[in-house]
C-alpha positions in Angstrom: -0.1 -0.1 0.5 2.7 2.2 0.9 4.1 1.6 -2.8 1.0 2.6 -4.2 0.5 5.8 -2.7 4.0 6.7 -3.1 3.1 6.5 -6.9 0.3 8.2 -6.6 1.9 11.3 -5.3 4.3 11.1 -7.8 2.0 11.3 -10.4 0.1 14.0 -8.8 3.0 16.0 -8.6 4.2 15.4 -11.9 1.2 16.5 -13.1 0.9 19.6 -11.2 4.2 20.9 -12.8 3.6 19.7 -16.1 1.1 22.4 -17.3 3.7 25.2 -16.7 6.9 23.8 -18.3 4.6 22.6 -21.0 3.2 26.7 -21.2 6.9 27.7 -21.5 7.3 26.0 -25.1 5.9 28.6 -26.6 8.4 31.1 -25.6 11.3 28.9 -26.6 13.4 29.7 -29.8 12.7 27.0 -32.8 15.6 24.6 -32.8 18.1 24.5 -35.5 17.3 21.3 -36.8 13.6 21.7 -37.0 12.1 22.1 -40.7 9.3 24.8 -41.7 6.6 24.8 -44.5 6.2 22.9 -47.7 9.8 22.7 -48.2 10.9 22.1 -44.8 13.5 24.4 -44.5 15.7 25.3 -41.6 15.8 28.2 -39.8 19.6 28.7 -40.7 17.9 27.6 -44.5 15.8 30.7 -44.0 18.5 32.7 -42.5 20.5 31.6 -46.1 18.0 32.5 -48.6 17.5 35.9 -47.4 21.1 36.4 -47.7 21.9 34.8 -50.9 18.4 36.6 -52.5 19.9 40.0 -50.9 23.3 39.2 -52.1 21.9 38.2 -56.1 19.0 41.8 -56.1 22.1 44.2 -54.4 24.6 42.9 -57.2 22.2 43.2 -60.0 18.3 44.9 -59.6 17.4 43.7 -62.6 17.4 40.2 -61.6 15.4 40.6 -58.7 12.2 39.5 -60.1 13.7 36.3 -61.4 14.2 35.6 -56.7 10.6 35.9 -56.4 9.8 32.1 -56.3 12.9 31.1 -54.2 12.0 33.7 -51.7 8.3 32.4 -51.3 9.9 29.4 -50.2 11.3 31.2 -47.1 8.4 33.3 -46.7 6.3 30.1 -46.1 8.8 28.6 -43.6 8.8 32.2 -41.8 5.0 31.9 -41.8 5.3 28.1 -40.8 8.1 29.2 -37.7 5.6 31.6 -36.4 3.1 29.5 -35.8 4.8 27.2 -34.1 7.1 29.3 -31.9 5.2 32.6 -31.8 7.4 34.1 -29.6 10.5 32.7 -31.3 13.1 36.4 -30.7 14.8 35.3 -34.4 11.5 35.7 -36.4 11.3 39.6 -36.7 14.2 40.6 -38.0 13.5 37.6 -40.7 10.5 38.7 -41.5 11.9 42.3 -41.8 14.7 41.6 -44.1 12.3 40.0 -45.6 9.8 42.5 -46.7 12.4 44.9 -47.7 13.7 42.2 -50.4 10.0 41.7 -51.6 9.8 45.6 -52.4 12.7 45.7 -53.9 11.2 43.3 -56.8 8.9 46.1 -57.8 5.6 43.6 -58.3 2.4 43.3 -57.5 3.0 39.7 -56.1 6.0 40.8 -54.2 4.5 43.5 -52.7 1.3 41.5 -51.0 4.5 39.0 -49.6 5.9 42.3 -48.3 2.8 43.4 -46.8 2.2 39.6 -45.4 6.0 40.0 -44.0 5.0 43.2 -42.2 1.6 42.4 -40.9 3.5 39.1 -39.1 5.8 41.3 -37.9 3.8 44.0 -36.5 0.8 41.9 -35.3 2.7 39.1 -33.4 6.1 40.9 -32.2 4.9 44.6 -32.2 7.1 45.5 -29.3 10.2 44.2 -31.0 12.9 47.1 -32.6 12.0 46.0 -35.8 8.2 46.8 -35.7 9.3 50.2 -34.5 11.3 50.3 -37.6 9.0 49.3 -40.1 6.4 51.2 -38.6 8.0 54.2 -40.2 9.5 53.1 -43.5 7.6 53.0 -47.2 8.0 51.1 -49.8 9.4 53.9 -51.6 11.9 54.6 -49.1 13.3 51.2 -49.2 13.3 49.7 -52.3 14.3 52.4 -55.3 12.9 51.1 -58.8 16.5 50.6 -61.1 14.1 50.8 -64.2 13.4 54.4 -63.2 16.2 57.2 -63.8 16.0 60.9 -62.9 17.6 63.5 -65.1 18.5 66.5 -63.4 15.4 67.6 -61.4 12.9 66.4 -63.8 10.5 63.9 -63.5 11.7 59.9 -63.4 11.6 58.5 -66.9 11.0 54.8 -66.8 13.6 53.4 -69.1 12.8 50.6 -71.5 12.8 47.0 -69.8 14.0 45.3 -72.2 17.2 47.5 -72.6 19.2 45.1 -70.6 18.8 42.9 -73.2 20.1 44.5 -76.1 23.6 44.2 -77.4 26.1 47.0 -76.7 27.2 49.1 -79.5 30.5 47.8 -81.4 33.0 49.8 -79.9 31.3 50.7 -76.2 33.1 48.1 -74.6 35.9 50.4 -73.9 
């Protein structure tokens, strides 16, 4: 009988302490080896996709629209990550950076994706420093369109988007 009462007391103690432990799991950061989204991307994979897209867009802004699909998989993974770990302190920076990358793509689809990233940031992490930065930004502040050229103080003139595919004139390679 003593053995049975000890087991019952042990189980009661274990159950009494279990709910706080389970509640705290929502406050922890995601483990590095967990995978998110339809493509099952890790948190490090999301970081790599953000960094690679940033470097490619920076080196050739005209190719930004071609990077949309890859960054969309990272956005899908980020949203899944935010659902599973709603208080993860790593998410705000990624959502903030991703919104800038989408803005630099200058398309309606990419703008919608940027808005989703910013919405995630502003609703789920409203007190983060990235949310504070995002609240004072606009799309035009962060992403100048590479196909728009200004000439002096005149109004912007949109260049021909097909111009980048034209062959250089003979002798202009000097």
